[in-house]
N, C-alpha and C positions, 0 to 999 in steps of 0.2 A: 543444484538444489535452489528452489525459490520458495518464498512465502507469498501466497496468493489470497486475496480477499474477493469474494464473489457476492453479488446481489442478483437474485433470480437467475443463478447459474451463469452470470456474465462476469468476467473478471474486471474489477474496478481498481485494484491496486496490486502491483507486483513488485517484490523486492528480491533481487537476485543475490545469491551468495557470491560476493566478490572479495572474500578474505584474501585471495591470492594477490590482490593489488592493494591491500591495506585498508579495505572498507570494513568497518565493524559489522558483524552479523550476529543476530540474537543467539545466545547460547544458554539463556535462562528462561524461566517461565514468562509468558507475556499475558497481557490482558487487553481487552478492547474497550475503548471509551469513546464517547461522542461529546462534542462541545461546540459552542458557538463562539466565533471570533468576531470582534467588532469592526474589522476592516481598516484598522489604523495601519500606518506605514510599516510597523514591525511585523504585522500579521500577514500582509498580502503584497501585492505588486506595487509597493510604494504608496499604499493607501488609495489607489485609484478605484478599487472595487469596494464600495461602501455597503454596509448593511442597511437595508431599508426597514427601519424600525416601525414604520406604519403597518407592517404585516404582523407585528407582535400581537399576542404572545405566540412564540414559536413552540411547536409541540412535535415530538417524534414518537412514533408508535412502531414497535418492533413485534412481529409475530412470526411464528414458524422459524425462529432463529435457531440455527444449528452450527455448532463448532465441531470440526473434525480435526483432532490434534492428539498428540501424545499427552497423557496426564502429567501435570506439572510436578506431582509428588512422586513420580516414578524415577527410576534410575535413568540418568541422561543417556547412558549407553543403549537402553531399551528404545529410546526415541528413534534410533537409527535402524531398528529392527526391520527385517523384510516382511514381518507380519502386517505392517501398515501399508496400505495401498499407495500412499503418496511417496513412499520411498522407492517405488519401482522407477526405472529410468524413463519410462513413458511420461511420468509426471514431473520431470526435472525442468521442463520448459512448457510454455503454452503451445498447443497444436495450432495449425494454421487458422482454423475457424475461431478459436479463442483469441488469437493474436489480432484478427480483424475486429472482433467484438471489443477488445481492449482499446485498440486504436480509435474506434468509433466513440467510445466513452470518453477518452481523453480529448478528442477533437470537439465533441458536442457539449461536454459537461464540466470539464476542468477549466477553471479560470485563473489558476496560478500554478506555475511549475518552477520550483526553485532552481532547476537545472537551466532554465532560460533567464533567470534573474541576474543579468550582468551587473547592474548597479550594486547589488548586494554581494554577488559572487563573481568578481571579474575573472577569476580562475574557477571554473565550475568544480564542484566536488567530484572526487574520483569516480563514484558510481554513475555519474552523468555521462561518462564516456561510453557506457554500454546501453544499448536500447533495451527496454523492458520487453 
């Protein structure tokens, strides 16, 4: 199983269920939030990628936003029901086209990856051993 976030039907974030190797995996209700980080060393690649405040004010506009998930107030056993399309084996991993799209997003738009941050994590977190 994986948790996937899409923008315009393109996967931009993938989190695999790696509980079998000791990586925590969500088992409770989640929410989505957006925030701006200032680019200090604690937030990014040692502070090398700074926020250009001359572009302020920063605004985000979301439309046509859709969440497909089990309701958080439902019994957690129901979340694993076969009635949900995402629980079919077909959706347990990205297909080859989605994988290509995801890799392109990472290559062209991602400027920080904690899995590659050796100064902060000399030994990468366990989930970094598995490709998304």
